[in-house]
C-alpha positions in Angstrom: 275.5 24.3 -10.2 276.6 27.4 -8.1 274.7 28.2 -4.9 273.8 31.6 -6.4 270.6 30.3 -7.9 266.9 30.1 -7.4 265.4 27.8 -4.7 264.9 24.3 -5.9 261.3 23.8 -7.1 261.2 20.2 -6.0 262.9 20.5 -2.7 262.5 17.3 -0.6 264.7 18.0 2.4 264.0 18.8 6.0 265.2 22.2 7.5 267.0 22.0 10.8 265.5 23.5 13.9 267.0 25.9 16.4 265.2 26.7 19.7 265.7 30.3 20.9 264.8 30.2 24.6 262.5 32.6 26.4 264.5 35.3 28.1 267.1 35.7 25.4 268.3 39.3 25.0 268.9 40.6 21.5 270.1 43.8 20.0 268.6 45.8 17.1 269.9 48.7 14.9 266.8 50.0 13.3 264.9 53.0 11.9 263.9 55.5 14.6 260.5 55.4 13.0 260.0 51.8 14.4 259.6 50.7 17.9 262.0 48.0 19.1 259.4 45.2 18.9 257.7 46.5 15.8 257.9 44.4 12.6 258.7 46.0 9.2 256.3 45.3 6.4 258.3 47.1 3.7 258.7 45.2 0.4 262.3 45.5 -1.0 262.5 47.7 -4.1 266.3 47.9 -4.4 269.0 45.2 -4.2 271.4 47.5 -2.4 269.0 48.7 0.3 267.5 46.6 3.1 268.6 43.3 4.5 269.5 39.8 3.3 266.1 38.3 3.8 263.7 41.2 3.3 260.3 40.6 1.9 259.9 40.9 -1.9 256.9 41.3 -4.3 255.2 37.9 -4.3 256.9 36.9 -1.1 255.5 39.5 1.4 255.8 39.2 5.1 256.5 41.6 8.0 259.9 41.0 9.5 262.2 42.0 12.3 266.0 41.7 12.3 268.1 41.3 15.5 271.5 40.2 16.5 273.0 38.2 19.4 274.9 41.2 20.8 275.7 44.9 20.2 278.8 44.4 18.1 277.1 42.0 15.7 274.1 44.3 15.2 276.6 47.1 14.4 278.5 44.9 12.0 275.5 43.6 10.2 273.8 47.0 9.6 276.6 49.5 9.4 279.7 47.8 8.1 278.2 46.4 4.9 280.5 46.8 1.9 282.7 49.6 3.4 285.9 49.9 1.4 289.3 49.9 3.1 291.5 53.0 2.8 295.3 52.9 2.3 295.9 52.3 6.0 293.5 49.3 6.1 290.9 51.3 8.0 287.3 52.2 7.0 285.2 55.3 7.0 281.4 55.3 7.7 279.4 58.3 6.4 277.7 60.1 9.2 274.5 60.0 7.2 274.4 56.2 7.8 273.5 57.0 11.5 270.7 59.5 10.7 267.2 58.4 11.8 268.6 55.2 13.3 268.7 53.9 16.9 270.1 51.0 18.9 267.6 49.1 21.0 267.3 45.9 23.0 264.6 43.3 23.2 264.0 40.0 25.1 262.0 36.9 24.0 259.2 36.1 26.4 258.5 32.6 25.0 260.6 29.9 23.3 260.7 30.5 19.5 261.6 27.7 17.0 263.7 28.9 14.1 265.2 27.4 11.0 269.0 27.1 11.7 271.4 28.2 8.9 274.3 28.3 11.4 276.4 25.5 10.0 277.3 23.9 6.7 275.1 21.0 7.6 272.2 23.3 8.4 272.6 25.1 5.1 272.9 21.8 3.2 269.6 20.8 4.7 267.9 23.6 2.8 269.9 23.0 -0.4 272.4 25.8 0.1 275.9 26.5 1.4 277.6 29.6 3.0 276.8 31.7 0.0 273.3 32.2 1.3 274.5 33.9 4.5 277.7 35.6 3.2 276.6 36.9 -0.3 277.2 40.6 -0.8 274.4 43.1 -1.0 274.6 43.1 -4.7 273.3 39.5 -4.7 270.4 40.1 -2.2 267.9 39.9 -5.0 268.5 36.2 -5.0 269.0 35.6 -1.2 265.7 37.3 -0.6 263.9 34.7 -2.8 265.2 32.0 -0.5 263.5 33.3 2.6 259.9 32.7 1.3 261.0 29.3 0.0 262.4 28.3 3.4 259.2 29.7 5.1 257.2 27.4 2.9 259.4 24.4 3.7 259.2 25.1 7.4 255.7 26.3 8.3 256.5 25.9 12.0 259.4 28.4 11.9 259.1 31.8 13.6 262.2 33.0 11.7 265.8 32.1 10.6 269.1 32.3 12.4 272.6 32.3 10.8 276.2 33.0 11.5 277.0 36.7 11.0 279.0 37.3 7.8 280.7 40.4 9.3 281.1 39.1 12.9 281.6 35.4 12.5 281.8 34.7 16.2 278.1 35.6 16.6 274.7 35.1 15.1 272.0 37.1 13.4 268.2 36.6 13.3 265.1 37.4 11.3 261.7 36.9 12.8 258.4 36.7 10.9 255.4 38.6 12.3 252.8 36.0 11.0 254.8 33.2 12.8 255.4 35.1 16.1 252.7 35.2 18.8 251.7 38.6 20.0 253.8 39.7 22.9 256.7 37.2 22.2 259.1 40.2 22.5 259.4 42.8 25.2 261.6 45.9 25.2 264.6 45.8 27.6 264.9 49.1 29.5 267.3 48.2 32.4 271.0 47.6 32.4 271.6 49.4 29.1 274.9 50.8 28.0 273.1 54.1 27.0 270.0 55.7 28.7 266.7 54.4 27.5 265.8 57.8 26.0 269.1 58.5 24.4 269.5 55.6 21.9 269.6 57.6 18.6 272.9 56.9 16.8 273.4 60.4 15.4 273.6 62.3 18.6 274.3 62.2 22.3 275.1 59.1 24.3 273.9 56.8 21.5 276.5 58.3 19.1 279.3 58.0 21.6 278.5 54.4 22.2 278.4 53.6 18.5 281.7 55.4 17.9 283.2 53.2 20.6 282.0 50.0 19.0 283.0 51.1 15.5 286.5 51.8 16.7 286.9 48.1 17.6 286.6 47.4 13.9 288.8 50.3 12.8 285.9 52.3 11.5 285.7 56.1 11.9 282.8 58.4 11.1 283.2 60.7 8.2 
């Protein structure tokens, strides 16, 4: 059967573990309405909005997405399904930056995650790379795998996988009900933009995002 299917109802495998050490710095691109360490309890209502492993009706949980570095966070959030023009470049609507900001956080304790980083890791949960590379049009199915994996790994604080849009790096989702209070702290020092100027649609934040987008031949429209 193809991997684009429902989670197996009689799963009898063992998900692989990944230890994310205390002190790990991560990057977020998120709504300006949320603090950097704040979890999102929104239940997905549209296949084409939200993330790969968002909560769904019947599979509710508060979640927080992050990435290993700035470029990966940009790639995962802003470069999704952008068409190429006749020159092989891409255009990002300026509206995609509205009410968004870039932020950084750090883990304060070790966190144990389910690893979906390799083919062997994915096979351990009955899947292959489809789960972590499927386009947004198929998120309705990928989102049903997250609560299934949560059930198979009650010890897991989240999931980690190889970024589809920046394959050299990794993405993360964390579950609020599995993460101890205070396990994340905001990073405010050594930032590429001032702590109070992190919005993507204006000021230093926008200049920094434009610089990162240019590496991927993406310009603002």
